[in-house]
Each structure stands twice: as C-alpha cells, then as structure tokens.
C-alpha positions in Angstrom: -20.7 -2.9 -20.0 -21.5 -2.7 -16.3 -23.5 0.3 -15.1 -21.5 2.6 -12.8 -21.8 1.8 -9.1 -22.6 5.5 -8.5 -26.2 4.8 -9.5 -28.9 2.4 -8.6 -29.2 -0.4 -6.0 -25.5 -1.1 -5.8 -24.8 2.3 -4.3 -27.6 2.0 -1.8 -26.8 -1.6 -0.9 -23.1 -1.0 -0.2 -23.3 2.6 1.0 -20.8 3.7 -1.6 -19.7 7.2 -1.9 -18.0 8.8 -4.9 -14.9 11.0 -4.7 -14.2 12.7 -8.0 -10.5 13.2 -9.0 -9.1 15.1 -11.9 -8.9 12.9 -15.1 -5.3 12.0 -14.4 -3.2 13.2 -11.5 -0.3 10.9 -10.6 0.4 13.0 -7.5 -3.2 12.1 -6.3 -2.9 8.4 -7.0 -1.3 6.1 -4.4 -0.7 3.3 -6.9 1.7 5.6 -8.7 3.7 6.0 -5.5 3.7 2.2 -5.1 5.1 1.7 -8.6 7.7 4.4 -8.0 8.8 2.6 -4.9 9.2 -0.7 -6.8 10.9 0.9 -9.8 13.4 2.7 -7.5 14.4 -0.7 -5.9 14.5 -2.3 -9.4 16.9 0.4 -10.7 19.1 -0.2 -7.7 19.2 -4.0 -8.2 19.5 -3.7 -12.0 18.5 -7.2 -12.9 19.6 -8.0 -16.5 17.7 -11.2 -17.3 13.9 -11.7 -17.6 13.8 -14.4 -14.9 15.8 -12.2 -12.5 13.6 -9.2 -13.3 10.4 -11.1 -12.5 11.9 -12.4 -9.2 13.0 -8.9 -8.3 9.5 -7.5 -9.0 7.9 -10.2 -6.9 10.4 -9.5 -4.1 10.1 -5.7 -4.1 6.4 -5.7 -4.5 6.3 -7.8 -1.3 8.2 -5.0 0.5 5.2 -2.7 0.3 3.6 -2.7 3.8 0.2 -1.5 5.0 2.0 1.3 6.7 3.6 2.5 3.4 0.2 2.3 1.7 -1.5 4.4 4.5 1.3 7.0 4.2 0.8 7.2 0.4 -3.0 7.6 0.8 -2.5 10.3 3.4 0.0 12.1 1.2 -2.6 12.0 -1.6 -5.0 13.8 0.6 -7.4 11.0 1.2 -6.9 10.3 4.9 -9.2 7.5 5.9 -9.8 5.7 9.2 -8.0 2.4 9.1 -10.3 0.8 11.7 
C-alpha cells in the first residue's frame, strides 16, 4: 500500500495541499454531477442493446466540456483558478 501523499517528501516536492471533505457527500463531489449529466442523457436516448448503450456512453461522456466541469467544481464550493 502506498503511503498517503499528505506526508513526507511527495507533499514537499509537489507542494500538495490537503482539503478534507466529509466521508461521502455527493453534493460536494463534481464527478457525481458528471455522472448525473451522462445518466440524464442516457435516459433520454434509452438505448436497448449493449452495443448501443456503450456507444451512447462514449458519445455523451464526450459532451462534457471544461466549462461544465468548472461550473460543477464552483457549485461544489471548490472554486479554483483555471490559469
């Protein structure tokens, strides 16, 4: 098992900071919003075969833009500078 990056030389070398979140809070997790986005589009498309489902997942995952991601991150209260 790897030691956590919050200790030792890795933290110093990369200048990492730690932001503690509650054990599980979907409303504070941008990836949950990304999955909700994809699932909403999948429900709308309603593919009925495995091959079409995979194609739809690939298609809709590709619709997630950096702008959407930035919005989800801001919504979760972790506004970061994108520069």
